[in-house]
MARZA-383960 format. One record per residue: z, x, y of N, C-alpha, C, CB in turn. Coordinates in steps of 0.001 Angstrom, whole numbers, padded with zeros to 6 digits, always signed. Glycine has a CB too. Layout:
BEGIN
ZXYZXYZXYZXY;...
END
This chain:
BEGIN
-091484+002831-040051-091396+002436-038565-089760+001897-038282-092631+001103-038222;-089870+000912-038299-089178-000477-038361-087820+000384-039303-090312-002062-039334;-087554+001207-039957-086606+001668-040954-085826+002403-040172-087126+002417-042142;-086792+002878-039761-086345+004774-038901-085074+003965-037779-088424+005943-037404;-085949+002940-036977-085367+002455-035848-083896+001437-035748-086473+001795-035331;-083923+001068-037280-082804+000603-037680-081575+001411-038630-083279-000430-038254;-082283+002515-039013-081520+003301-039331-081022+004064-038197-082016+003932-040235;-081640+004327-037403-081170+005298-035968-080309+003923-035379-082852+006033-034610;-080026+003225-035006-079571+001816-034311-078568+002224-035167-080392+000164-034385;-077614+002209-036181-077023+002002-037205-076162+003369-037090-077954+001698-038423;-076748+004368-036980-075906+005896-037227-075350+005623-035335-077374+007919-037761;-076361+005154-034470-075975+005348-033676-074363+004491-033249-077072+005272-033082;-075007+003296-033836-073092+002162-033567-072243+002910-034108-072704+000377-034516;-072480+003492-035296-071377+004034-036754-070503+004930-035483-072387+005416-038569;-071500+006119-034886-070868+007488-034427-070590+007024-032996-071924+008970-034548;-070879+005779-032374-069583+004978-031000-068677+005022-031716-069636+003233-030289;-068645+004384-032677-067627+003588-033319-066319+004552-033360-068135+003079-034839;-066875+005601-034295-066005+006980-034566-065617+007752-033295-066864+008051-035487;-066253+007786-032702-066047+008507-031248-064802+007553-031044-067497+008402-029896;-064719+005983-030692-063816+005379-030106-062760+005559-030482-063945+004380-030037;-062986+005323-032112-061443+005790-032898-061230+006848-032758-061204+005706-034313;-061748+007992-032761-060890+008531-032998-060202+009389-031414-061390+009260-034202;-060893+008361-030117-060258+008971-028903-058562+008125-029153-061324+008482-027163;-059178+006739-029132-057924+006069-029716-056654+006499-029951-058137+005716-030730;-057034+007583-031075-056245+007786-032214-055401+009082-031265-057226+008197-033870;-056177+009989-030595-055361+011194-029474-054449+010556-028796-056283+011950-028259;-055224+008863-028118-054529+008553-026775-052904+008127-027578-055491+007009-025698;-052884+007835-028447-052153+006930-029516-051457+008282-029645-053024+006065-030996;-051691+008793-030273-050934+010286-030128-049614+010780-029200-051984+011164-029615;-050659+010895-028472-050262+011509-027172-049365+010549-026519-051481+011850-026244;-049454+009392-026525-048620+008097-025711-047441+008228-026965-049668+006123-025525;-047681+008473-028123-046340+008769-028926-045486+009867-028635-046604+008972-030251;-046039+011322-028714-045399+012084-028227-044854+012437-027027-045763+012618-028489;-045183+011619-026603-044452+011264-024597-043700+010559-025380-045428+010231-022889;-043289+009456-025301-041747+008405-026202-041223+008840-026681-041677+007418-027167;-041274+009632-027698-040684+010703-028538-039513+011606-027506-042070+011751-029153;-040122+012135-026830-040111+013314-025729-038557+012159-024809-042318+013616-024525;-039626+010809-024089-038562+010358-023099-037095+009989-024290-039276+008717-022048;-037290+009663-025536-036470+008713-026420-035187+009979-026128-037188+008289-028396;-035733+011086-026435-034651+012430-026806-034180+012433-025709-035152+013986-027241;-034708+012299-024691-034111+012653-023445-032901+011884-022954-035087+012562-022484;-033290+010749-023358-032249+009587-022964-031378+009340-023966-032864+008254-022638;-031430+009435-025006-030225+010122-025553-029752+011112-025525-030124+010149-026384;-030083+012216-025287-028856+013528-024873-028302+013251-023368-029678+015366-024828;-029302+012169-022701-028018+011829-021236-027324+011355-021847-028190+010843-019856;-027348+010302-022298-026314+008951-023039-025291+009670-023688-027100+007846-024347;-025857+011265-024600-024090+011588-024921-023260+011895-024519-023667+012174-025479;-024115+012750-023116-023802+013617-022454-022306+012651-021441-025319+014240-021693;-023272+011551-020619-022149+010688-020171-020797+010185-021215-022899+009434-019702;-021623+009666-021920-020114+009218-023025-019086+010066-023469-020474+008776-024428;-019614+011519-023435-019201+012745-023559-018041+012855-022532-020335+013713-023383;-018645+012692-021287-018151+012962-019966-016782+011796-019582-019567+012803-018872;-017349+010036-019940-016560+009018-019862-015341+009627-020901-017360+007578-020258;-015376+009863-021982-014301+010509-022711-012772+011217-022422-014927+011323-023149;-014093+012465-021647-013000+013700-021566-012134+012667-019799-014167+016045-021194;-012914+012379-019077-012693+011792-018075-011014+010479-018082-014244+011187-017908;-011489+009612-019200-010687+008566-019673-009442+009536-019905-011313+007682-021029;-009700+010793-021168-008790+011255-021623-007724+012121-020495-009384+011930-022663;-008274+012275-019272-007719+013374-018300-007070+012032-017937-008749+014473-017094;-007549+010959-017574-006433+010117-017008-005899+009335-017457-006566+009592-016196;-005659+009269-018242-004531+008482-019425-003175+010055-019289-005645+008209-021827;-004052+011177-019520-002773+012213-019304-002414+012018-017743-003208+014024-019663;-002629+012225-017375-002166+012206-015761-001499+011193-015772-003218+012112-014572;-001937+009828-016324-000621+008849-016008+000398+009212-016473-000623+007553-016437;+000485+009408-018024+001507+009704-018726+002571+010978-018108+000885+009986-020035;+001568+011827-017145+002504+012712-016765+003225+011956-015314+001730+014255-016549;+002425+011296-015224+003323+010510-013672+004551+009942-014408+002318+008874-012658;+004027+009030-015128+005494+008096-015561+006612+008903-016122+005214+006932-016803;+006217+009850-016974+007329+010960-017552+007975+011530-016025+006433+012489-018657;+007188+011971-015122+007794+012883-014000+008561+011523-013115+006364+013947-012955;+008162+010455-013102+009427+009615-012711+011032+009139-013271+008895+008617-012620;+010213+008830-015337+011868+008736-015822+012538+010209-015203+012063+008673-017888;+011765+011803-015450+013015+012525-014973+013742+012129-013870+012757+013751-014704;+012618+012226-012632+013847+011460-011276+014305+010796-011503+013671+010859-010112;+014451+009945-012017+015238+008602-012013+016102+008631-012828+014580+007448-012258;+016103+009918-013768+017048+010423-014667+018465+010603-013936+016510+011757-015255;+017837+011619-012570+018464+012433-011954+020160+011495-011254+017234+013048-010835;+021004+011419-010995+021836+010660-010116+021689+011085-008922+023134+010654-010404;+021747+010150-007965+021219+009822-006836+019933+010394-006041+022143+009927-006203;+019393+011535-006285+017900+011465-006317+017504+010113-006530+017282+012335-007380;+017364+010205-008698+017024+008975-009339+017140+006936-008740+017960+009304-010514;+017750+007593-007429+018349+005836-007255+016785+005484-005799+020988+005694-006218;+017159+007136-005103+016252+006866-004093+015090+007372-004674+016571+007431-002755;+014854+007922-006005+013321+008257-006124+013013+006446-006423+012800+009672-007709;+013100+005675-007486+013423+004371-007490+012846+003519-006381+014763+004298-007492;+013850+003836-005417+013488+002460-004637+011730+003327-003893+015223+001852-003004;+011889+004501-003948+010895+005031-003245+009285+004553-003979+011233+006674-003223;+009448+004414-004964+008339+004325-005815+008309+002788-006195+008468+005335-007084;+009501+002239-005987+008568+000408-006062+008311+000091-004643+009703-001243-006770;+008575+000266-003704+008315+000716-002289+006830+000589-001973+008782+002218-002065;+006519+001908-002969+004937+002256-002633+004235+001181-003864+004457+004308-002911;+004822+001093-004466+004106-000022-005750+004118-001697-005239+005277+000047-007462;+005027-001856-004156+004269-003150-003347+003444-003061-002646+004855-003854-002604;+003664-001899-001814+002212-001789-000916+001241-001337-001077+002161-001327+000002;+001446-000784-002564-000450-001315-002986-000751-002495-003793-001324-000160-004001;+000363-002966-003803+000198-005076-004713-000145-005254-003436+001953-006482-005516;+000494-004924-002242+000155-006034-000967-001306-005780-000703+001111-005768+000609;-001283-004569-000632-003078-004231-000201-003720-005222-000941-003852-002569-000719;-003872-005222-001932-005138-006385-003029-004366-008201-002752-004926-005775-005665;-003463-008370-002351-002486-009665-001771-001859-009652-000548-001343-009922-002582;-003016-009674+000753-002299-009743+002089-001516-010737+002294-003081-009770+003121;-001778-012017+001495-000471-013200+001779+000635-012742+000974-000805-014915+001264;+000666-012084+000333+001949-011969-000826+003415-011692-000105+001649-010525-001982;+003867-012337-000677+005096-011741-000058+006401-011144-001489+005801-013221+001092;+007611-010247-001090+007834-009511-001809+008411-010488-003530+008796-008545-000911;+009042-011971-002553+009600-012993-004418+008522-012457-004884+009639-015185-004757;+006900-013450-004647+005958-013087-005402+005650-012118-006112+005313-013151-004981;+005578-010705-005754+005541-009740-006391+006500-009120-007060+005149-009158-005839;+008300-009767-006836+009340-009778-007747+008709-010326-008895+010555-010519-007308;+007966-011556-008927+007746-012351-010258+006298-011694-011045+007531-014180-009835;+005791-011348-010010+004738-010964-010938+005148-009492-011678+003288-010865-010071;+005993-008872-010970+006253-007744-012031+007220-007902-012561+006326-006500-011687;+008229-008950-012819+009448-009848-013949+008234-010158-014940+010482-011694-013199;+007357-010747-014397+006190-011141-015986+005689-010208-016334+004855-012097-015953;+005126-009398-015922+004775-008282-016634+005591-007464-016943+003997-007688-016174;+007117-007581-016711+007611-006679-017991+008414-007275-019165+008518-005584-017490;+007986-008148-018597+008517-009185-019999+007904-009491-021457+008518-010563-019541;+006383-008915-020505+005482-008777-021690+005715-007495-022619+004033-008743-021170;+005833-006534-021460+005791-004745-022602+007500-004659-023056+005260-002627-021221;+008409-005593-022350+009424-005200-022666+009983-004778-024444+010028-006152-022006;+009938-005787-025182+009537-005101-026254+009555-004069-027156+009013-005047-026127;+008381-003459-026142+008149-002561-026842+008271-001019-025846+006800-002971-027504;+008483-001616-024606+010121-000416-024208+011012-000028-025020+011228-000926-023291;+011961-001526-025358+013341-001198-026100+012789-000463-026743+014230-002164-026870;+012104-000564-027825+011877+000095-029419+011568+001286-029179+010715-000493-030415;+011449+002340-027536+011293+003177-028056+012783+004330-027444+009752+003426-027851;+013693+003401-027192+014847+004192-026309+015644+004177-028228+015947+002950-024391;+016875+005068-027888+017043+005575-029216+018146+004062-029266+017727+007529-029468;+018934+004047-030516+019150+002830-030657+021042+002745-029997+018723+002423-032425;+021484+004131-030167+022464+004339-029419+022856+003440-027405+022171+005923-029521;+021600+003711-026916+022105+003375-025707+020386+002431-025287+022739+005030-024633;+020242+001498-026585+019248-000027-026420+019807-001296-026079+018564-000458-027743;+019730-001429-024787+019969-002887-024116+019834-003828-024652+019355-003228-023199;+020400-005133-025250+019906-005951-025691+018637-006595-024680+020960-006685-026068;+017612-007103-025279+016930-007966-024976+016909-009401-024055+016764-008044-025862;+018452-009804-024512+018898-010955-023609+019284-010359-021900+020403-011689-024434;+020184-009039-022492+020983-008520-021299+019659-008383-020392+021973-006956-021576;+018705-007451-020710+017378-007343-019643+016901-008481-019061+016139-006820-020263;+015894-009650-019769+015972-010416-019072+016190-011020-018039+016114-010566-019304;+018107-010959-018509+018998-011435-017765+018803-010848-016072+020333-011058-018509;+018613-009619-016021+018505-009559-014865+017163-009213-014108+019375-008856-014642;+016088-009585-014554+014816-010017-014142+014822-011197-012975+014100-010492-015415;+013859-011384-012706+013913-012747-011405+013787-013598-012201+012735-012991-010109;+014739-015087-011572+013708-016392-011993+012964-016295-011034+014230-017945-012127;+011667-017389-011761+010483-017562-011172+010546-018778-012071+009268-016403-011196;+009799-020258-010592+010057-021333-011275+008673-021240-011716+010640-022611-010573;+007280-021020-010571+006115-020640-010975+005230-019767-010439+005607-021467-011096;+004314-019259-011282+003643-018270-011419+003021-018443-009733+002640-018322-012835;+003136-017391-009301+002258-017242-008382+000603-017121-007872+002674-016597-008217;
END
């Protein structure tokens, strides 16, 4: 009789252990499927966001290039070019002044001269050799600034 009870107790413990392991396995399987679905959703979302960002950046670059191209064309036309250059520069100064409320036109000119000097070699290399001014001739026309603002 004692053997039967011990066998029954061992059987119940083993069945309970098998049931607990089966339930744990099913729960972990469901959790793995859920997490896999979440990863797939997040990956698709990140890919779509990256693609959208890339398209937006390409559009912004294209728009900036088109604006620069139109500015160059307008400036190339006599009389209209002078007025357009003045209007563009005035608008750029107003935009700069919105970010620097205490700034003066002299400070703006120095900042523009500094940034222009940084990219001057690239711009001059893009010009045809027949009309390309010397680097020193261009630098002499830029405003002289003692100290950066």
